[in-house]
N, C-alpha and C positions, 0 to 999 in steps of 0.2 A: 278474239283469238287468245288462247292460253299459252303462256310462255314461262320458262323456268327462271326463277330468281336465284342467281348463283353467287357464291363467295367470290369477291375479286381476287385476281392473282396476287398472292402475298409476296413480299420481298424475300430474297434468298435467306436473309437472317431471321425470318419469322416463319416458324414451322406450322403454327396453327393459331386459331383465334377462338374466342368464346362468344356465343350469342349473348349480347348484353341486354338488349331491349327491343321488342317489337313496338314500333311507334304507331302502328295503325292496327285496327281490328279487321277481322274477316268481313269481307263485303262492304267495307267502308270506302266510299268514293274518294279517290285521291288524284292529284294532278301529276303530270310528268315532272320529274326531278324532286318531288316531295320525298323526304327520308322515310323509308319503309322499315329498316332495321339497322341497329348499330351493332358492330362487332368490336370486341375488345381484344387487342393483341398485347404482348408484353411491353409495348412502347406507346402505342397510340390507339385511339378509337376510330374505327373506319365506319363511314356511313354508306349504306347501300340505297341509292335512290330508285324511285319508280321509273321504269323505262319509257312509260307513256301514260296518258290518262287512263284510268281504269280502276281496278280494285284487286285486293289480295284475296284469293279464293282458297288457299291451303297453306298451312305452315308445316314444313317438313322437319325443321330443326327448332325446337322450343328454346326458350330462354335458359341459359346455362349449358347448352350443348356445345361440345368442342367440334370445330369444323376446320377443314383445310381448303386450300385453293380449289376453286371450281366446284365445291360441293353444292348440291341443290338445297337452298334454304326454304323455298316454298314455290307456289305457283301463282302467277299473276295473270289477270285477264284484262286485256285492253278493251276499252269501251269509250264511247262518245259521252263526255261529261254533260253536255247540254241536253242530250236525250234523256239521260238518267234523272237530271234535276227537274225536268218539266213533266215527266210521265206521271209521277205520283200525285200531282196537284189535282187533275180532273177526277182521278179515282177517289181521292179524299172527299171531294165535293159531292159525288154522286151516291156515296154510301150513307144512308141515314143512320144516325147514331142509335135510334130507338129500335132497329130491327133485330139486334142481337142482345141477349142477356149479358150482364157485366162480366160474369166469370169466364165465359167462352172466349172472348177476344184475348184475355190475359193468358189462357192456356195456349191458344194458337200462336202467340208471340213467344212463349217460352219454349215450345217444342223444338224449334230449329237450333236453339243455342247450344245444347250439349253435344255437338258434333265432334268428330275426331280431331279436326285441326285445332279447335279451341280448348279441348280437354287437356291436350299435352302440356301447354304452358302452365295451366293451373296445377297439374300434377307435379311438374317440375318445381314450381314455387313452393309447394307444400313439402317436397322432399328435401329442399336445400336450406330452408329456414325453419327452425323449430325452437320451441321454448320448453325447457325442462323445469318443472316446479319442484322446489325443495322447501316444503313447508311454506313459510311466509316469503322466502326468497326464490328467485328464478334465474336461470341461465339461458341466454339466447344464443343459438348456434347458427352461423351462416358461413358459406364458403368464402375464402379469400379471393379477392379479385385477381385476375391474371397479372396485372401490373404489380400488385403487392407481392404475389408469389415470386415474380421475377426479381423485385427489389431484394426480397429475403434471400433468394438463392445467390444473387450476385454479391451481396454483402458477406454471406457465409463463405463463398468461394474466395473472395478477396482475403478474408482472414486466414484461410487455409493454404492459399497458393502464393502469397507474398509475405516477405519479412517486413511487416509494417512497423515503423518507428516514427515517433513524433518529436519535434523540437519546437520550442516556444520563444517568443520575444514579445515586446510591447512597443507600441508606436504612439507618438504624440501627434495628434491630428489637428493641432492648432492652425497650422498653415493651410491645410486642406479646407478646414472650416471657414477660415478667413476668406479664401478664394471663392468658396461657394456663396458666402454672404455678400461679397462684393459684386459678383457677376451673375448671380442666380436669376434675377429678373431679366437682365439683358439676354442671357442665354435662352431662357424659356420663351421670350418674345421672338427671338430669331429662329429657334429650332423647334418650337412647340413641344418641348419635352423638358422635364426638370433636370437640373444638373445634380446628379446623385453622387454617392460615394463610390459606387461600383466602377465607374469609368476610370477613376484614379487608381483603383486596385488592379483593374485589368491592365492598364498601361504600365503600372509598377511591376506587375508579374511578368509581362512581356520583356521589360528591360532586364529583369533578373534571370529569366530563362535564356536570354541571349548571352548573359554573362556566365551562366552555369547550365550549359546545354544538357548535362546528364539528367537534370530534373525533367527534361522534355522528351525522354526516350521511352521505348517500350521493349519488353522481352517477347520474342517470338521463338518459342522452343529453345534452341541453344544459340540463337542469333540475337543481336541487339539492333533495334531499328532507331536510327537517328533521324528525328523529324526536323526538316529545315523550314517548317511552317509552324504557326502558332495559332491553333484552333482551341479557344478557351471555352470549356464547359461552364455554364452558369447554373448552379442548382436552384431550382424554382419549386416552391410548394404549390400543389394543385389539389383540388378536391379528391382526386384519385390517388394521390401520393406524390412522392418526390420525383421530379423529372429534371433532366439535365440537357437543355438545348445548347447548341454549340455556336459560339461566335467565331465565324471563319475569318482567317487572316487578320487577327486582332492587331497585329503589329502595323497594319496599313490603314487602320481606321482612326478617324478623329474622335474626340470626346463626344461630339454630337451624334455621330454614327453609332458609337457604342451605346449611348443612352437610348437612342431610338430603337435599336434592335432589342435591347433588354426589355424595354417597355412592351414591344410587340410579343416577345416571348412570354411575358407575364400575362398578357391578355389571352394569348392562345392557350396557355396552360390552364387558365380558369375555364375557358370554353371547351377544352378538350380537342382543339383543332391543330395541335402541333403535327407537322408532317414527319414521316419516318426519317427523311434525310436531315432534318433539323436536330435529330437526337443521336446521331452516330458520328464517329470519327474524331472526337476531341483528343487533344494531346495533353491537356492539363485542366484541372477543375478548381473553381472557387465556390465555396459555400459560405453562407452568411447566417449563422445561428443567432447573431446579435439581434436580428429583427424580432426574435421570439424572447429576447431577454437573456440569452446564454452569455455567461461571463467568460467561460473557458471550456473547451472540449477538444477531443482528439478525433478529427474526421477520418473516415475510412476511405481508402483508395477507391477510385472508380476504374476497375480493370478495363483494358490492359495498361492504363496510365501508371506512371511512377511517382506522381506527386499531386497533392491536393492542399490548397490553402484554406484554412478556416478563419473567417472573420467573426468578431464577437461584439458585444455591447460596448458602446462608447460610454465611459464613466469618468466623471470628474474626480481625479485622485491627486494627492500630494506627491510630488517628485522633487528631487534635488537637482537644481541647475545652478552652476557657478557658485556652489556652496550655500545656496539659499533654497528654502522650501517654497515651492509655488504650486498652485492648483492648475492642472492641465487636463484637457480631454484625452484620455488614454484608452487604447484598445489593445487587448491581448491578441496576438496572432499565433496560429498553430500551423505548422507544416508537417503533414504526414507523408512519408516517402517510403519507397521500396528499397530496403537496405541491401538487397541483392545487387543492385546497380549503383545506388546513390550512397556515398559514404557521408559520415557526419560533417566532414569539411565542406562538401558541396551543399549539403542541406542547410547548415548554419550560415554559410556564406550567402546562399540564396535569400534566406529570411532577413539577414542583415541588409542586403541590397534593397529588398522591398521596404524595409523600415526607413532606410536613409532616403530613398526616393520620395516616400510619402511625407517625411518630415521636411523635405526641401523640394516641393513639387516643381519648382522652376527648372530642375534638372531634366524634366520630361521635355521641355521646350528646347533646351540646349543640347540634349543628347549626351549628357556627361554623368 
């Protein structure tokens, strides 16, 4: 029985998707729940599974096609896999190899291949990726992924729609590093996850957001939305680009829970399995350019949020303490904020609060 393979119902925030990759060929036997085609939205990759055992018999939307909810992607024919796998064996045994000349079987195998369903993806691939020769040099042209287009548009919109300003400070991470060294083995043995820096920064930001709530607000038209929750976006690099999964209710989470969720976000980002609900609804964002060696940067807001903290490389630097020069592990911090809502007083106070908490992390335990 032939049935239509359709685009899943997309969330309200996602208008359309792009056919990313057909994972199976026409007439290739596949099992129920095997992935037939992948669709790329502006946030995640959606996988469309086979509804039953059978085979794909027609492709309606080739790779690169833009589709919407319930569009027909192709036709699928249900079949008994056991029957298909056993049928060719006796046929292969009963046909003598000497009865046909060598050229004829090769022609008979090639003739069915250039049918309409398989020609479309080939044409699409040829039209979307091209190489232009310029003497000894060349330029390769290919379309931007939907995620990269969305990232580009959102960053541009943020620059145009918000009054972005940045303020900077530096933090001495000696105490945080000492705690990690002292308890890292026991922490990992108990919670099966490393004690990283990010949990300290998440908790420090939550403390600062509670002290300076304007950094946790959003503009909605002519209204201001005051969030009484703390959903922290964690910027994660993935093969498809930068994604920002959200750590819900970060104020209620222990260090171990924060580290476990961040580790899961990293794995899902690499595998392209982040769910739509994991990427929406953050109230504040933390991004760490230090993992790539960045010493200082000005992060761009993640709309409609009003603040984003930029972490950077930890560097051993000379600083003055009690009129003496000492070498300490220092990190530059950057807070970009929407100056339409957040004044310099709140922004600077927020960053100083983060700095003081990280330099004396025992405050996190005592809530002071």
